[in-house]
C-alpha positions as CSV (number, residue, x, y, z in Angstrom):
1,M,8.1,-76.3,-16.1
2,A,10.3,-78.1,-18.6
3,E,13.3,-80.0,-17.5
4,T,13.7,-82.3,-20.5
5,T,16.8,-81.6,-22.6
6,R,15.6,-81.3,-26.2
7,T,17.6,-81.1,-29.4
8,A,17.4,-78.0,-31.5
9,A,15.3,-79.9,-34.1
10,Q,12.8,-81.0,-31.4
11,K,12.5,-77.4,-30.4
12,V,11.9,-76.4,-34.0
13,A,9.1,-78.9,-34.1
14,L,7.5,-77.5,-30.9
15,A,7.9,-74.0,-32.2
16,R,5.8,-75.0,-35.3
17,H,3.2,-77.0,-33.4
18,S,-0.3,-76.1,-34.8
19,A,-1.8,-75.8,-31.3
20,R,0.8,-73.5,-30.0
21,P,-0.7,-70.2,-28.7
22,G,-0.4,-67.4,-31.3
23,T,-0.7,-63.6,-31.3
24,R,-4.5,-63.5,-31.1
25,D,-4.4,-66.0,-28.2
26,F,-2.0,-63.7,-26.3
27,I,-4.0,-60.6,-27.1
28,E,-7.2,-62.2,-25.8
29,N,-5.6,-63.4,-22.6
30,L,-3.2,-60.7,-21.7
31,F,-5.0,-57.5,-22.8
32,T,-8.4,-55.9,-22.6
33,D,-10.3,-53.6,-24.9
34,F,-8.4,-54.6,-28.0
35,F,-9.4,-52.5,-31.0
36,E,-8.0,-54.0,-34.2
37,Q,-6.8,-51.7,-36.9
38,K,-6.6,-52.9,-40.5
39,G,-5.0,-51.8,-43.7
40,D,-1.8,-50.1,-44.6
41,R,-3.5,-47.0,-46.1
42,L,-1.6,-47.6,-49.3
43,C,-2.5,-50.9,-50.9
44,G,-4.6,-53.2,-48.8
45,E,-5.0,-55.4,-45.7
46,D,-2.7,-58.3,-44.8
47,Q,-4.1,-60.7,-42.3
48,S,-0.7,-62.2,-41.5
49,V,0.0,-59.1,-39.3
50,L,-2.5,-58.5,-36.5
51,G,-2.4,-55.2,-34.7
52,G,-4.2,-52.5,-32.8
53,I,-4.7,-50.6,-29.5
54,A,-5.4,-52.3,-26.2
55,L,-5.1,-51.9,-22.4
56,Y,-2.4,-53.7,-20.6
57,H,-3.0,-53.6,-16.9
58,G,-5.0,-50.4,-17.5
59,R,-2.2,-48.8,-19.6
60,P,-2.9,-48.0,-23.3
61,V,-0.5,-49.9,-25.5
62,T,-0.1,-50.8,-29.2
63,V,0.1,-54.5,-29.9
64,I,1.4,-55.9,-33.2
65,G,2.2,-59.6,-34.1
66,H,2.4,-62.2,-36.8
67,H,-0.8,-64.2,-37.3
68,K,-0.7,-67.8,-38.6
69,G,-4.3,-69.0,-37.9
70,K,-5.5,-72.2,-36.3
71,N,-6.8,-74.2,-39.1
72,L,-6.3,-74.6,-42.9
73,T,-8.8,-71.9,-43.8
74,E,-7.2,-69.4,-41.4
75,N,-3.7,-70.5,-42.5
76,L,-4.5,-69.7,-46.1
77,S,-6.1,-66.3,-45.3
78,C,-3.1,-65.5,-43.1
79,N,-0.6,-66.8,-45.6
80,F,0.7,-69.2,-42.9
81,G,2.0,-66.1,-41.0
82,M,4.3,-64.9,-43.9
83,P,3.6,-61.1,-44.3
84,N,3.4,-59.3,-47.6
85,P,4.7,-55.7,-47.8
86,E,1.2,-54.5,-46.8
87,G,1.6,-56.2,-43.5
88,Y,4.8,-54.4,-42.7
89,R,3.5,-51.1,-43.8
90,K,0.4,-51.7,-41.5
91,A,2.9,-52.3,-38.7
92,Q,4.6,-49.1,-39.5
93,R,1.3,-47.2,-39.4
94,L,0.6,-48.5,-36.0
95,M,4.1,-47.8,-34.7
96,R,3.9,-44.1,-35.9
97,Q,0.5,-43.9,-34.2
98,A,2.0,-45.3,-31.0
99,E,4.9,-42.8,-31.2
100,K,2.4,-39.9,-31.6
101,F,0.3,-40.8,-28.6
102,S,3.2,-42.1,-26.5
103,R,2.0,-45.7,-26.2
104,P,4.4,-48.5,-25.5
105,I,4.7,-51.1,-28.3
106,I,4.5,-54.8,-27.6
107,T,5.1,-57.2,-30.5
108,F,4.6,-61.0,-30.8
109,V,6.9,-62.7,-33.3
110,D,5.9,-66.0,-34.9
111,T,6.7,-66.3,-38.6
112,P,8.7,-68.6,-41.0
113,G,9.7,-65.4,-42.7
114,A,8.4,-62.7,-45.0
115,Y,6.5,-64.1,-48.0
116,P,9.0,-64.5,-50.9
117,G,6.4,-64.6,-53.8
118,L,6.7,-62.6,-57.0
119,E,3.8,-60.2,-56.1
120,A,5.3,-59.4,-52.7
121,E,8.7,-58.6,-54.4
122,A,6.9,-56.5,-57.0
123,H,5.1,-54.6,-54.2
124,G,8.5,-53.8,-52.5
125,Q,9.0,-56.5,-49.9
126,G,12.6,-55.6,-49.2
127,E,11.9,-51.9,-48.9
128,A,8.9,-52.6,-46.6
129,I,11.0,-54.7,-44.2
130,A,13.9,-52.2,-44.3
131,S,11.7,-49.3,-43.6
132,T,10.1,-51.1,-40.6
133,L,13.5,-51.9,-39.2
134,A,14.6,-48.3,-39.6
135,L,11.4,-47.0,-38.0
136,M,11.4,-49.3,-35.1
137,S,15.0,-48.5,-34.4
138,T,14.2,-44.8,-33.9
139,L,11.0,-45.0,-31.8
140,T,11.2,-43.1,-28.5
141,V,8.5,-45.2,-26.8
142,P,9.4,-48.4,-25.0
143,C,9.3,-51.5,-27.2
144,V,9.1,-55.1,-26.0
145,S,9.2,-58.1,-28.4
146,I,8.2,-61.6,-27.5
147,I,9.3,-64.5,-29.8
148,T,6.5,-67.0,-29.2
149,G,7.1,-69.6,-32.0
150,E,9.2,-69.3,-35.1
151,G,11.3,-66.2,-35.7
152,G,12.5,-66.4,-39.2
153,S,14.9,-64.1,-41.0
154,G,14.1,-60.4,-41.7
155,G,10.4,-61.2,-41.6
156,A,10.7,-61.7,-37.9
157,L,13.4,-59.1,-37.2
158,A,11.2,-56.4,-38.6
159,L,9.0,-56.7,-35.5
160,A,11.8,-57.4,-33.1
161,V,14.0,-54.2,-33.0
162,A,13.0,-53.8,-29.4
163,N,14.4,-52.6,-26.0
164,R,13.7,-56.0,-24.7
165,V,13.5,-59.2,-26.7
166,L,12.0,-62.1,-24.7
167,M,11.7,-65.7,-26.0
168,L,9.6,-68.6,-25.0
169,E,11.7,-71.6,-24.1
170,N,10.9,-73.7,-27.1
171,A,10.7,-70.9,-29.6
172,V,13.5,-70.5,-32.3
173,Y,15.0,-67.4,-33.9
174,S,17.3,-67.6,-36.8
175,V,18.4,-66.1,-40.2
176,L,16.5,-68.8,-42.1
177,S,14.8,-72.2,-41.5
178,P,16.9,-75.3,-40.9
179,E,15.6,-76.7,-44.2
180,G,16.8,-73.6,-46.0
181,F,20.1,-73.8,-44.3
182,A,20.6,-77.4,-45.2
183,S,19.6,-76.8,-48.8
184,I,22.1,-74.0,-49.2
185,L,25.0,-75.6,-47.4
186,W,24.6,-79.2,-48.4
187,K,22.0,-79.2,-51.2
188,D,20.0,-81.5,-49.1
189,S,17.1,-80.3,-47.1
190,S,16.7,-83.7,-45.4
191,R,19.7,-82.7,-43.2
192,H,17.6,-80.1,-41.4
193,A,18.0,-81.6,-38.0
194,E,21.8,-81.4,-38.4
195,A,21.5,-77.9,-39.6
196,A,19.3,-76.9,-36.6
197,A,22.0,-78.1,-34.2
198,L,24.6,-75.9,-35.9
199,M,22.5,-72.7,-36.3
200,K,22.4,-71.5,-32.6
201,L,18.7,-70.9,-33.0
202,T,17.4,-72.0,-29.6
203,A,16.5,-69.7,-26.7
204,D,19.5,-71.0,-24.6
205,D,21.9,-70.2,-27.5
206,L,20.6,-66.8,-28.1
207,L,20.6,-65.8,-24.4
208,E,24.2,-66.9,-24.2
209,L,25.0,-64.7,-27.3
210,K,23.0,-61.8,-25.8
211,V,20.6,-61.6,-28.7
212,I,17.7,-62.0,-26.4
213,D,17.2,-60.8,-22.8
214,E,15.2,-63.4,-21.1
215,I,13.9,-67.0,-21.6
216,I,10.2,-67.5,-20.6
217,P,9.7,-71.1,-19.3
218,E,7.2,-73.4,-20.9
219,P,5.4,-76.5,-19.5
220,E,7.1,-79.9,-19.8
221,G,5.3,-80.8,-23.0
222,G,5.4,-77.4,-24.7
223,A,3.3,-74.2,-24.6
224,H,0.3,-75.9,-26.1
225,T,0.0,-78.3,-23.2
226,D,-0.8,-75.6,-20.6
227,T,-1.6,-72.3,-22.3
228,E,-2.9,-70.7,-19.1
229,G,0.4,-71.3,-17.4
230,V,2.2,-69.8,-20.5
231,Y,0.0,-66.7,-20.4
232,R,0.8,-66.2,-16.7
233,A,4.6,-66.6,-17.3
234,V,4.5,-64.1,-20.3
235,D,2.5,-61.7,-18.3
236,R,5.0,-61.7,-15.3
237,S,8.0,-61.2,-17.6
238,L,6.3,-58.6,-19.8
239,S,5.0,-56.5,-16.9
240,A,8.4,-56.5,-15.2
241,H,10.3,-55.4,-18.3
242,L,7.8,-52.8,-19.3
243,A,7.8,-51.3,-15.8
244,R,11.5,-50.9,-16.0
245,L,11.4,-49.4,-19.6
246,L,8.8,-46.9,-18.6
247,K,11.4,-45.4,-16.3
248,T,14.1,-45.3,-19.0
249,P,14.7,-41.7,-20.0
250,D,15.8,-42.4,-23.6
251,C,14.5,-45.6,-25.0
252,A,15.8,-44.9,-28.6
253,E,19.4,-44.4,-27.3
254,A,19.1,-47.5,-25.1
255,R,17.8,-49.6,-28.0
256,Y,20.7,-48.3,-30.2
257,R,23.3,-49.3,-27.6
258,K,21.7,-52.7,-27.1
259,F,21.9,-53.7,-30.8
260,R,25.2,-51.9,-31.4
261,A,26.8,-54.2,-28.8
262,M,25.7,-57.4,-30.4
263,G,28.4,-59.3,-32.1
264,G,31.2,-57.9,-29.9
265,I,34.5,-59.8,-30.0
266,I,36.3,-60.5,-26.7
267,S,40.1,-60.1,-27.1
268,A,42.6,-60.0,-24.3
269,G,40.0,-59.2,-21.7
270,K,38.5,-56.4,-23.7
271,E,35.3,-56.2,-25.7
272,L,35.8,-54.9,-29.3
273,L,32.9,-54.0,-31.5
């Protein structure tokens, strides 16, 4: 497993690597009997969000994740993993179904962010993200989110309000891209490497800040260099956390306490929210 110390910018590059395993890869290698469900039952189908029912070690679960595609044709059909409102409303439909049938929810996060286009805004992008956040925060079934590549802004957070948030070693998770950060702060997107170093977006940073719960190690060259090893590492971590959550009497309350504690300030030996 990786020992090389990489800069934040280098980890951003690995998180975006085109050969990095995506949601469909994890579904095919970690689950069986996957039955994909499409459409939001309101407007249409959004291929940038992949979801359905599957078996995980024999247990029925609901799986939802961002989907980027592996080539240009797939990238375009999946909008490069940037969901429209229909994608988030599809996720909501699957979450409600999981709640109804008491199925744990497992999400895979890998998106630059929600699609910011005019049509998406006209269809209620902000409301769709907010509603997904609100719904996921109240689910009584166990929820585990795994950040596998990019975790960008509310587009990522909408699928990451979970009891456990796990993160691959070279994944990133932040309020916006380093390029966007540099453009806003310095009016110069070319300073993205400098921005990445300031943003605290790496797995090490986020574990220290208690935003995530565990770092899943990757091979020396990144997840794409030994995908089988990555699948095994994710499986070990996911199965351990899910087993503990299945024994938790009130997942909704535990999830509330987890997120409510984030951002606490330590003063005079006491933690203040």
